[in-house]
Residue, then its C-alpha position, 0 to 999 in steps of 0.5 A: m661166846i664171850n670172846r665172839w661177843l667182844r670181837l663183834a662189839f669192838s670190830h669197828i674200833d681201830t685198835f692202833l688209834l685207840t691204843s695211841i689215844s688211851l696212852l695220851m689220856l693215861i699220861g693226862l691222868f698222871i699229870l693231872f694228879s700232879a697239877s692239881g696238887q695230888k687231889s684224887a677227886n680231880v682224876i676220878s672226875q677226869a676218869s669219869n669223863i674219859a669213860v663217857a667220851l669213850t662210850i660216845m666214841w664207841a657208839v659213833a664208830s659203829v654208825n656208817p659215815q654216810r649215815l652220819l652225813q645225813f645229820a649234817v644239815p639238822l646239826y648245823v642248823v641247830g648249832v647256828v640257831l643255838l648260837v643266835g640264842v646265845a647272842l640274844f639270851g646267853h648267860i654272861s660270865h666273865g664279860a663273855r656270853r658263851w653259854l645258853d641255859i635250856g631248862p636244866m641244861h647249861i650248854q656251850p653251842s660253840e662246842i657243837m659247831r666243832t663237829a657240825l661244821p666240818l660235817m656240813l662242809a663234807w656233806y656239801f662237797e660230797r653232793r657236788e662231787g665231780d662238779i665242784r666249782l668256785k661258787d661251791f667254795i664261796i657257798a662253803a665259805l659263807l657256811l663257815a663264816v656264819p658260826a665263826a662270826l657268831i662265836a667271835k661275837q661272844p667273844d670267844l676268838g680262840t674258839a672261833l679261829l679253831v672252828t674256822a680252821s676246822g672248816f678251812y681244812v675241808l675246803f683245802f682237801a676239797g681242792l681249793s687252789w693255792r692261788i686263792m689261798g695265797g689271795l686270801a692270805v694277802a687280803f688277810a694281811a692287808s685287813l690286819p689294821v682293820i681287824w686290830s681296830h675291832l679287837h677288844d682291849y684284852q685281845r690287843q693286850r694279848v698280842l702285845t704281851l706275846i711281843d713282850p711279856m715283861q711289859d706287865p709281868l704281874g698282869t697279862g704277861y704272867h701266864t706266859i712268863q711262868a709257863t716258860i720258866a716252868i718248861g725251861s726249869g725242866g731241863v733235859v730229863g725233868k724234875g720228876w713226877l710230883h716235883g715240879t716247883q712252879t706247879h706245887l708252889d702255885f706260881l703256874p696258873e691254870a695248871t690243870t687246864d690251859f697250861i698243863f703242858a708247862v707242868f709236864g715239861e717241868e716234871f719230864g723235861l725235854i725228853g718227856n716233851i719229845l715223847l709226848l710230841t711223838l705220841f701226838l704225831i702218831i695219832i695225826i699220821r694215823g688219822l691222815v692215813i685213814a683220810s687217804n684210805a677213805t673211799s668217799l669224798g665226804g669221808r676223806l674231807l671229814a677224816g682230814s678235817i678232824t685230824m688237822t683240827f686235832f693237830t691245830y688244837a695241840f699246836v696252839n696250846m703248846g705254842m701259847v704255853s711256849g710263848i710263840l702264840p698268844v694266850v687264847g684259852v685252848p686246852l691241850p687235847m686229851v691231857s688237859y682237865g675237862g669233859t666238854s672238850l674230851v667228848s668233842l675230840l673223841l666224837g671226832f675220833g669215833i667218826l674217823m674210826s667209822i670211816q676206817t671200818h666202813r670202807k667199801l672194798v673195790k673189786t679189781 
């Protein structure tokens, strides 16, 4: 009886994907223990976050993806309204207005848009299936631009770029032509001087620091310099778990969040990094397989966007820690400490599992 109940309860869970995700989160707990100075409280807190996120993933995976798409419009509208509320009444912290106080709740609406935007665009294109024209891509681009602009205004350029990427992937998988993408790339390159003039001083400094971190080694370049030293000092096999000197001598900033990849690289070296990258790659490939097997346009677009957004998060974090991208404050998915990001990611993977397990069998 118990075995039968368990099979029914987990019949909508993709075992391969769950195993890969669980291994990544387990690695995150081990490296978090080291990065936090061996504080078990942080590990317990993150384990609680994982439990909550897994529960949400399990619940979402049991819902038919077509029913999920029915929530696309209200969720998108609520997200945009909350972003407008942030712009008007948001809580200011460290010079940025990103949070909104609603009664006892303290929420960050930009996190909602990570799921709401691709859901909205997938819903829109599915309704236009078979008759998708250029005007539909223009409308979709406007739906993308509104929340992205509101998030960038906070300012939160990193999240704005990631939300934009999640929407762009839907447009790409919907059939946006290479000619249009090439034209957009040229237009973007031509507008760089204008974009540069509208950046905040600290944002410009991040770009300049990327080019030459040593121009301000104790200021804006400190994060990048210390992270690259940590990764380089790990060598091929690493210094061993709990033996990273850059971390435990407090040279490495934000060791439990944005720069946890540097902690891992120092302690497990090149071999450990390759194994970690392989695990990320396995998850991405599985997500793309689910996207290719989806039997509805909305499912394919949503699965493709969720998977590629996960790839973007990992690439941006590893890139900024390695010094090839500016520091934009993006955590390493599934590994960095934090509950909001983890819930958002596992919510997406729950949707992936929903798309996989609710496929309609086509009779031949």
